[in-house]
C-alpha positions as CSV (number, residue, x, y, z in Angstrom):
1,M,0.0,0.0,0.0
2,G,1.6,3.3,-1.1
3,L,1.0,6.7,0.3
4,S,-0.7,9.3,-1.7
5,F,-0.2,13.1,-1.4
6,D,-2.6,15.6,-3.0
7,T,-0.1,18.1,-4.5
8,L,-2.8,20.1,-6.2
9,G,-4.8,20.6,-3.0
10,Y,-1.6,21.4,-1.1
11,S,-0.6,24.0,-3.8
12,E,-4.1,25.5,-3.9
13,R,-4.1,26.0,-0.1
14,L,-0.7,27.7,-0.2
15,Q,-2.0,30.0,-3.0
16,A,-5.1,30.8,-0.9
17,A,-2.8,31.8,2.0
18,G,-1.1,34.2,-0.3
19,A,1.8,32.3,-1.9
20,S,2.5,32.7,-5.6
21,K,1.5,29.9,-7.9
22,Q,5.1,29.1,-8.8
23,L,6.2,29.0,-5.2
24,S,3.2,26.9,-4.0
25,D,3.6,24.4,-6.9
26,E,7.3,24.0,-6.2
27,H,6.7,23.6,-2.5
28,A,4.1,20.9,-3.1
29,R,6.5,19.0,-5.4
30,L,9.2,19.2,-2.7
31,A,6.9,18.0,0.0
32,R,5.9,15.1,-2.1
33,D,9.4,14.1,-3.2
34,M,11.3,14.8,0.0
35,I,9.0,14.5,3.0
36,I,6.4,12.0,2.0
37,A,9.0,9.6,0.7
38,D,10.5,9.3,4.2
39,L,7.3,8.4,6.0
40,V,7.1,5.0,7.6
41,T,4.2,2.7,6.8
42,K,2.6,0.1,9.0
43,E,4.1,-2.5,6.7
44,D,7.6,-1.0,7.2
45,L,7.1,-1.3,11.0
46,R,5.9,-4.8,10.8
47,V,8.9,-5.9,8.8
48,A,11.3,-4.2,11.2
49,L,9.6,-5.7,14.2
50,D,9.7,-9.2,12.6
51,L,13.4,-8.8,11.9
52,A,14.1,-7.6,15.5
53,M,12.1,-10.5,17.0
54,T,14.0,-13.0,14.8
55,R,17.4,-11.6,15.8
56,Q,16.4,-11.6,19.5
57,T,15.2,-15.2,19.3
58,I,18.5,-16.3,17.7
59,I,20.6,-14.4,20.3
60,F,18.5,-15.9,23.2
61,G,18.8,-19.4,21.7
62,G,22.5,-19.1,21.4
63,M,22.8,-17.9,25.0
64,L,20.7,-20.8,26.2
65,A,22.7,-23.3,24.2
66,G,25.9,-21.9,25.6
67,A,24.6,-22.0,29.2
68,V,23.5,-25.6,28.8
69,A,26.9,-26.6,27.3
70,L,28.7,-24.9,30.2
71,L,26.6,-26.7,32.7
72,L,27.1,-30.1,31.0
73,A,30.8,-29.5,30.8
74,A,30.9,-28.6,34.5
75,I,29.1,-31.8,35.7
76,P,32.2,-34.0,35.5
77,L,34.2,-31.4,37.5
78,V,31.7,-31.5,40.3
79,V,31.1,-35.2,40.5
């Protein structure tokens, strides 16, 4: 799902506020190209959270396996 931005409506509102047509049109294009392009969507957040959860699961699994290995290696030393 992409984001849409009404550049015509944005430009018209700037003109209604007193900006020139050239300035308002350019400002609308800049807003569309530079600001809207950097917005994060729900899908972006979902993918980032999935990646973070996967990394955390792998790290936790490695730590758990290491702890079990240390405990198993220590048993002969104690017995």
